[in-house]
C-alpha positions as CSV (number, residue, x, y, z in Angstrom):
1,I,0.0,0.0,0.0
2,Y,2.9,2.4,0.7
3,K,3.9,2.4,-3.0
4,Y,0.6,4.2,-3.7
5,M,0.8,6.8,-1.0
6,E,2.9,9.3,-2.9
7,D,0.1,9.5,-5.5
8,E,-2.6,10.0,-2.9
9,D,-3.9,13.5,-2.3
10,Q,-7.3,13.9,-0.8
11,K,-7.4,17.7,-1.4
12,G,-7.1,17.1,-5.1
13,I,-9.1,13.9,-5.1
14,Q,-6.1,11.9,-6.3
15,L,-6.3,8.6,-4.4
16,G,-3.8,6.7,-6.6
17,K,-4.1,4.4,-9.5
18,V,-5.8,1.7,-7.6
19,F,-8.9,3.9,-7.3
20,E,-8.8,5.5,-10.7
21,N,-12.0,4.0,-12.1
22,A,-13.6,3.0,-8.8
23,S,-17.1,4.1,-7.8
24,G,-17.7,5.1,-4.3
25,L,-20.3,3.1,-2.3
26,S,-22.1,4.2,0.8
27,I,-22.4,1.9,3.8
28,A,-26.2,1.8,3.0
29,E,-25.4,0.6,-0.5
30,V,-23.0,-2.1,0.7
31,F,-25.7,-3.1,3.2
32,Q,-28.2,-3.5,0.3
33,I,-25.7,-5.6,-1.7
34,L,-24.8,-7.9,1.2
35,E,-28.4,-8.3,2.3
36,V,-29.4,-9.7,-1.1
37,K,-26.3,-11.9,-1.1
38,K,-27.1,-13.2,2.4
39,K,-30.7,-14.1,1.4
40,K,-29.4,-16.0,-1.6
41,M,-26.8,-17.9,0.5
42,A,-27.7,-21.3,1.7
43,A,-27.6,-21.6,5.5
44,G,-24.1,-22.1,6.8
45,H,-22.4,-21.1,3.5
46,S,-21.1,-17.7,4.6
47,N,-17.7,-17.1,6.0
48,E,-16.4,-15.0,8.9
49,V,-15.3,-12.1,6.8
50,F,-18.8,-11.8,5.2
51,E,-20.5,-12.1,8.6
52,K,-18.3,-9.4,10.2
53,T,-18.7,-7.1,7.2
54,F,-22.5,-7.6,7.3
55,E,-22.5,-6.9,11.0
56,Y,-20.5,-3.7,10.5
57,V,-22.7,-2.3,7.7
58,S,-25.8,-3.3,9.6
59,R,-24.6,-1.4,12.7
60,F,-23.5,1.8,10.9
61,C,-26.1,1.9,8.1
62,R,-28.3,5.0,8.5
63,V,-30.6,4.1,5.6
64,S,-31.6,0.4,5.5
65,K,-34.6,0.8,3.2
66,K,-33.8,0.2,-0.5
67,D,-36.2,3.0,-1.7
68,E,-34.5,5.6,0.5
69,A,-31.0,4.5,-0.5
70,I,-32.0,4.8,-4.2
71,M,-33.4,8.3,-3.7
72,I,-30.3,9.5,-1.9
73,R,-28.0,8.1,-4.6
74,E,-30.1,9.7,-7.3
75,D,-29.9,13.1,-5.4
76,L,-26.2,12.8,-5.0
77,D,-25.7,11.8,-8.7
78,H,-27.2,15.2,-9.6
79,T,-24.5,17.1,-7.9
80,E,-21.0,18.1,-9.0
81,L,-19.4,16.0,-6.3
82,T,-16.9,13.3,-7.1
83,E,-17.6,9.6,-6.3
84,F,-15.3,9.9,-3.3
85,E,-17.1,13.0,-2.0
86,K,-20.6,11.4,-2.5
87,A,-19.6,8.3,-0.6
88,S,-17.8,10.3,2.1
89,I,-20.7,12.7,2.7
90,W,-23.2,9.9,2.8
91,N,-21.1,7.8,5.2
92,L,-20.0,10.6,7.5
93,Y,-23.4,12.3,7.5
94,P,-22.2,15.8,8.4
95,S,-24.8,18.1,9.8
96,T,-23.4,21.4,8.3
97,S,-21.4,22.4,5.2
98,E,-18.7,23.6,7.6
99,E,-18.5,20.1,9.2
100,A,-18.5,18.5,5.8
101,R,-15.5,20.7,4.7
102,S,-13.6,19.9,7.9
103,L,-14.0,16.2,7.2
104,I,-13.6,16.3,3.4
105,N,-11.0,18.8,2.3
106,S,-11.8,18.7,-1.4
107,L,-15.2,20.3,-0.7
108,D,-13.5,23.7,-0.3
109,R,-14.2,24.2,-4.1
110,I,-18.0,23.9,-3.7
111,S,-20.3,26.5,-2.3
112,D,-22.4,25.9,0.8
113,E,-25.7,25.6,-1.2
114,H,-24.3,22.7,-3.2
115,I,-23.0,20.6,-0.2
């Protein structure tokens, strides 16, 4: 991982080549994906990593209803935010634009009305 660190720069949203074409997912979206997978899995066919991940997203998911998650994603997709910023805002859930900027440095380029 250290070989990528010199390319990383949150302020400029340059997270390195590993994340170049990656989409950002919220915890709520990961919850939806894992919930479907869990329902399709036969009893006893999951593994410890899956179970711990599902437990984590279940605990920290603020939006567990699929319809609500879709609406939030659609709203975020109509903004000028990058994928990283969309996922970060959704996961961190800041209450003010000032708090959002303090948590996500790249938001300095966006006005309060658009955060």
